[in-house]
N, C-alpha and C positions, 0 to 999 in steps of 0.2 A: 437714291431713294430706297434701295434694298436695305440699307441700314435702319431706316425708319420701320420698314416692314418686319425686319428681324427682331427689333426691339419689341414690337407689338406681339409677334408670335411667341417669343420667349417669355415675355411678361404676362401673357394671357393666363397662365396657370397661377400666377402669384397676385392677381388682382384681388381675389377673395382670400387666399391663403397668404397673407402678408408676412414678409420676413424682414429681418434686420441684419442680414449677413450676406456675403457674396459667394458662399460655398453651396451651390445648388446645381442640379442638372439643368442644362440649357434646354433640352427638349424631352418631351414625354409623349405618350399617345394622346394626351389631352391638349397638347399645344396646338393652337389654331390662330388664324387671322381674325381680327375683330374690326370694329368700326374704324379704328385708326388706319388700318390698311385699306379698307374700302374707300374711304374719303381721301386718302393720300393718292390712290390710283385715280380717283375722280379728278383731283386737282391736276395731276399729270395729263389726264385726258383733255381737260379744258385748255391747258397750255398748248397741247398738240393741235387741237381742232378749232380753237377760238370759241368753243361753246361757252355761254355764260356760266359762271361758277354755280349759281343757284340751280340752274337746270342740270348740270352734271351731278351735283350732290343729290338732287331729288331723284334722278334716274338711277344712279348707282345705289343709293340708299334703298330704293324700293325693289331693286333687283336682288339685293342681299338683305332681306328684312330681319334675319336672325343674328346680326353681327354685334349686338350688344349696345345699341345707341342709347344715349340719355333720354329721359322721358320727354323733355321739351322738343328735342330733335325728332323723336318718333311722332309727336303731334304735328310737327311741321311737315313731315313726310306724308301724313294723312290728309293734309289740306290741299285745296286746289290752287291756292295762290302761292307766291314765292316771297312774301314779305319777311324780313328778318324779325327776330324776337328779342333784341336787346340783351343778348346773353354775354356773360363774361366767363363762361365755362371754357375749359381747355380744348374743346373741339376745334376751335379756330387755329390753335397752335399745333395740334397733333397732325394736321393734314397739310400744312403749308410748306413742308420741306422742298418739294419740287420747284417752288418759286425761287428759293435760294440757289438752286442748281441751274435755272434757265435764264435768269436775267444777267445783264452785262455790267450794271453799275449798282452801287449801294442805293442810290436814289430810286432806281427802277425797282429794286427789291422791295424797298419800303412802300412804294406806291402800289405795287402789285399785291403785296401782302394785305394791304387795306382792302383791295377789291375782293380778294378771296375771303377775307374775314366777314365783311359786311353782308355777304350773301345770307348769312344767318346770325352771326355774332357781331352786331353793330354797337355794342357797348364799348366804351373807351378802353376798358381793360381787356376785352376780347380782341380788340384791334391791336393793342400793345403786345399781347402775348404772341399773336401771329407775327408781328413785325420783328420781335426779338428772336424768335426761332429762325425766321427766314434770313435775317441779317447775320446771325451767327453761322448759319449754314453757308451763306455766300462768302463771308470772311474766311471761314475754314477752307472752302474750296479754292479761294484765290491766294492762298499762301500766307495768311496772317498768323502771327504767333498767338498762343493762348492768352498771353498778357494783353495783346492788342485787341483780341476779341472781347475779353473781359471789360477792358476800358471802353470800347465802343458801345457795348450793351449797357453798361452803367451810365455812360454819358448821354447817349441818344435815347434810350428807353427808360432810364431811371430805375432799373432793377439793381438791388444791392447783391453783389456776388462775392463779398469778402468772407462770408462764413465758410468754414470747411465742412465737409460731410460729417466729420467726427463731431462737430458742434451741432449740426442739424439733426442727424439721425436719431439720437436718443429721445427727442421731444417731438419729432415730426409725426403728424397724423394724416390720414387719408384726406385729400383735398382735391376737388376737381375744378377749382377755379384757376384761371390763368395766373392771377397774382399769387396764388398759394401753391402752385405746382411747377410753373415754367422756370422760375429762377433756380429752383432746386434741381431740376432736370439739366439745366445748362451747367450748374455746378458739378454734376456727375460727369459730364463730358470734360470739364476743365481739369478734373482730378484723374482722368483716365490715362492709360498708356496704349490703348487699342480699342477697336470697336467692341470686342467682347467685354473688355474691362468697363467701358462706358455703360453698356447695357447692364452688367452685373451691379455696378455701383448705383445706377438709377433704381433698380429693383430693390436693392438693399435698404432704401429709404423707408420701405414699408407703406408706401402711399398708393397712388393710382398707377400701379406697376406697369401695365402695358403702355399707357400713354407717356409716362415719364421715360420709360426705356425707349419708346419710339422716337421721342424728341432727342434724347442723348445719343441714340444709335445713329440717327440721321446726320446729326452734326459731326459725329465721330467718323462716319463713312467719308464725308467730304474732307475732313482733316487728314485722315490716315490713308486716304487714297483707295478705298474699296472695302469690301466685306470678305473675310476669309472664306476660302472655297468650301470648307466643311459646313459652315453656317449657311452660305448661299444655297448649297444643294438641299439641305434640310428645309429651308424656308420655301424655296421654289416648289418643292414637292407638295407643299400644303396649299398652294394657290391654284385657283381655277385658270384655265387657259387664257381667258379674257384678260386677267391681270398680268400674266406673263407677257402677253402680246403688247399691252400698253407699256410695260417696263422696257421691253426690247425697243419699241419705237422711240420712247423717250430717250433712252441711252444713245440710240443712233443719231438723233437730232441734236441733243444737247451735250453729247460727249461724256455722259456719266454712266 
């Protein structure tokens, strides 16, 4: 889960100042957690406690109102009901990583990813994005090769992952939809050789940097077996104690 959060914190600076290269500082005084981190921690909390996802997202979102949520999600946080709003934005995908770390089988992952997504993002594309990230994370955690991960995501979720980042990057533009950002984030992981590399490659697309880096970083953490100590220290120093407590409890229970 810390790989997801690291991608978010590192990418937060480059969401507005978009770049098309990998040579940039990982951290600055402006690096901070955003909605990707808040809602990923909320997902982990829901898995730990059994709290309904919608309630967890509502409570965490309102406790951290300045985290940079999308407009429709902000409206949802202000409502008294918990009904979803048929979104295909990448919010369902950015927060789902803990599902891929906690479940025991691919079928459980896919089913639980649906439950996490439909709390808000009940559009078929919002669900597909969440399932793709959760399944990729699970497969990475359970020792599958990158070739196998690519094949499973293409076969089961229908995302095309054949393009290289060299082909994608020159023409890629900012896109917050699942269908327009999740395949590219997974491609960044597939071309990486480390957690840091995955995050840098995702940011270099020049798109929704924090979310795509969060997705790529989370899958990479599961694949490479952890986050480098230097990145871990920097990231944890930027998180409130509540988040660090949830992360510690999640790691203790689910072995991540």
